C-alpha positions, 0 to 999 in steps of 0.5 A, spaced: 500 433 508 493 433 506 491 438 512 497 442 514 496 445 521 495 452 522 490 457 520 487 456 513 481 461 512 481 469 512 476 469 517 479 464 522 485 469 521 482 475 523 478 472 529 485 469 532 487 476 533 482 476 539 483 468 541 490 467 539 494 473 540 500 470 542 500 465 536 499 472 531 505 475 535 509 469 534 508 468 527 510 476 525 516 475 530 518 469 525 517 473 519 521 479 521 527 475 523 527 471 516 525 478 513 531 481 516 536 476 514 533 476 507 534 484 506 541 483 508 542 478 503 539 483 498 544 488 500 549 483 499 547 481 492 545 488 489 547 493 493 544 500 491 541 497 484 535 497 489 530 503 489 524 501 492 523 495 496 516 492 498 516 491 506 508 490 507 503 487 502 498 486 507 491 489 506 489 493 513 482 496 509 476 494 505 471 497 501 467 500 507 473 502 512 478 498 516 479 491 517 482 492 524 482 498 529 488 502 529 490 499 536 490 492 533 495 495 528 500 497 533 499 491 538 501 486 532 504 490 526 507 496 528 513 494 531 515 489 526 514 494 520 518 499 524 524 494 525 524 492 518 524 499 515 529 502 520 534 496 518 533 499 510 534 506 512 540 505 517 544 500 512 541 502 505 539 508 500 533 504 499 525 507 499 520 502 503 514 501 500 507 499 503 502 496 499 495 496 503 488 496 499 482 499 502 480 505 506 486 506 510 485 513 513 486 511 520 492 508 519 496 513 515 499 516 521 502 510 524 504 507 517 509 514 517 511 513 524 513 506 522 518 508 517 514 507 510 516 512 505 511 510 500 503 509 501 500 505 496 495 504 493 490 511 494 484 507 493 479 513 493 473 509 492 473 506 498 471 509 505 474 515 507 479 515 502 478 523 500 485 524 496 485 532 497 485 531 504 490 525 504 494 529 500 494 536 504 495 532 511 500 527 509 503 529 502 509 532 505 511 526 509 510 520 505 510 519 497 503 517 495 502 512 489 496 510 485 489 514 485 489 517 478 483 512 475 479 507 479 480 500 476 473 497 479 469 502 475 472 508 471 477 504 467 474 498 465 466 501 464 467 508 463 469 511 456 476 514 454 473 521 455 471 519 462 478 516 464 482 522 461 477 527 466 478 522 472 486 522 471 487 529 470 483 531 476 486 526 481 493 527 478 492 534 479 490 533 486 495 528 488 501 531 484 501 538 487 508 539 489 511 533 487 511 526 492 506 523 487 507 516 483 502 517 478 498 510 476 491 507 476 489 505 484 491 498 482 491 492 477 488 493 470 483 488 470 482 483 464 476 486 461 479 493 461 478 496 454 485 497 450 483 504 449 482 506 456 489 503 458 492 507 452 488 513 454 490 513 461 498 512 459 497 518 454 494 523 459 499 521 464 505 522 459 502 529 456 500 532 463 
């Protein structure tokens, strides 16, 4: 099919929340139905060999702030996330993983209420993502994953000493009292010097 039906572009998808809300809700209701069946298949296939499973990989934030409002998250996404998380916690010992880039400070409380065990990434370079405030407010209620080094600036463009300093400072804040998985904010980019990658690994290993 050369021109398949449906919404093909990100900007059209965002607008559809306003002009075609029923369509969006039907899409995620179907995804949730399929997701529940797949979770059961995973459980039957490998059981407790799974430690962590990704439930969401939709970005709700951007560099400067949220992509949608918290009210829109609750209207369109919350119940679907909660349904999937509840199934996992009722039927398995797995932990659930929520990936959402950007400034998601306005959603963290809802993410926790939806049953996510882990928040990733901690993109401290975006909007209001203050790692000290996030750790203080949510650190005892959810696992924080990422946030040691910024892969958009320090890791690819900084010196090894700058990478080490940033990792030491951020990991000390996020790791205080536990509940932290130390890694760079996001994927290591192709233009990152190998020395900086090694410095990050070495720094974390020797903390």
